[in-house]
N, C-alpha and C positions, 0 to 999 in steps of 0.2 A: 779419733785415732790418728796419730801422726805417722806418716810413712816417708821413708827416705829411699830414693831410687837413684840409680846411675846407669846410663846406657840401657834403659828399659828393664832393669832387674831390681827387684825389691831387696834392699839391703837390711832394712830394719823397720819395725812398726811397733808402736806402743801408745797406750793412753797415758803413760806416766813418764814424760820427759822433763828434764830440768833445763831452764834456759839461763845461761851465764854468758854475759857479753854478746848476746845475740846468737849464740850457738846452742843447738839442742844436744843435750846429753841423753842418750838412750840407755836404758838398763842393759847390762851385758847379756841378759837372757833374751833380749829382744832382737839381737842382730843375727843375720844369717852368716855364720862364721866361714863358710866355704868361700866367701868372696874377700876375706880379710887375710892378708899375708903380712907377717911381722916385718917391719922395716928397721934398718939399723939407725934410723934417725931419732935423736933425742933433742929436746929443747928445755929451757928452764924459765919458768915464770916466777918472779920474786914472791908472789902471794899465793900461787897455786901449787908450785913445786915442779918436779921434773916430769915432762910429758914423754911418753913413748908413742911411736907411730905405727900405723898399718898402712900398706898400700892396698887399694881396692882393685881386684882383678876380675874382670868379666870377659871371658873368652881370651882374645889376645890383646885386649885394651887394659892398660894400667893407669890408674889414678894415683900417682905417687903421693904418699904421706897424707892421704885424704881422711884418715881417721886417726884420732889420738885419744889418749887416756892418761890418767894420773894414778899410778899404782900405789903411791904413798902420798896423797895430797896433804897439804898444810891445812891447819884448822881454819885459816882465813879463806880457804877455798869455798866455804859455805856449802851449797848443795852438792858440789863435787866431792867434798870430803865428808862432812857430817859424821865422822867417826866410823865410816864404813871400812870393812876389811877389803883387801884387793879384789876378792871374788865378787864383792857387791858394788864396786866402783862403777859408775855410769860411764859407758863408752861415749866419747865425743866424736861426732863425725859430721862434716859439713862441706868441705872443700869441693867445689864443682859438682855437687849432687843436687838433687831436688827434694824438698820436703813439701808434702802436701798434707792437709788435714781432712779426714772424713768426718762429717757431722759437725755439730756446733763447737765453737772454739772454747 
């Protein structure tokens, strides 16, 4: 099980993440949404599409734009896209957080 934490708080955990460019994409159902606040930030990747961001908020600490996702990924996005609907898109999150694995890799 892969677990993502920041400032001692569990943000996400799943046995089913996808790795793209060294980043773990967690299923949307595996994140603890109370720590994710929508950010106005957007960026564009020529092969994945437009990314939207979340700030991670734990107490009074904010990790700006630490989580991102592709609501309408391009086909070339591979495991990020795979024809999923926005409700099924895997949440990407990595910036300044810690990922650990319980059990065998």
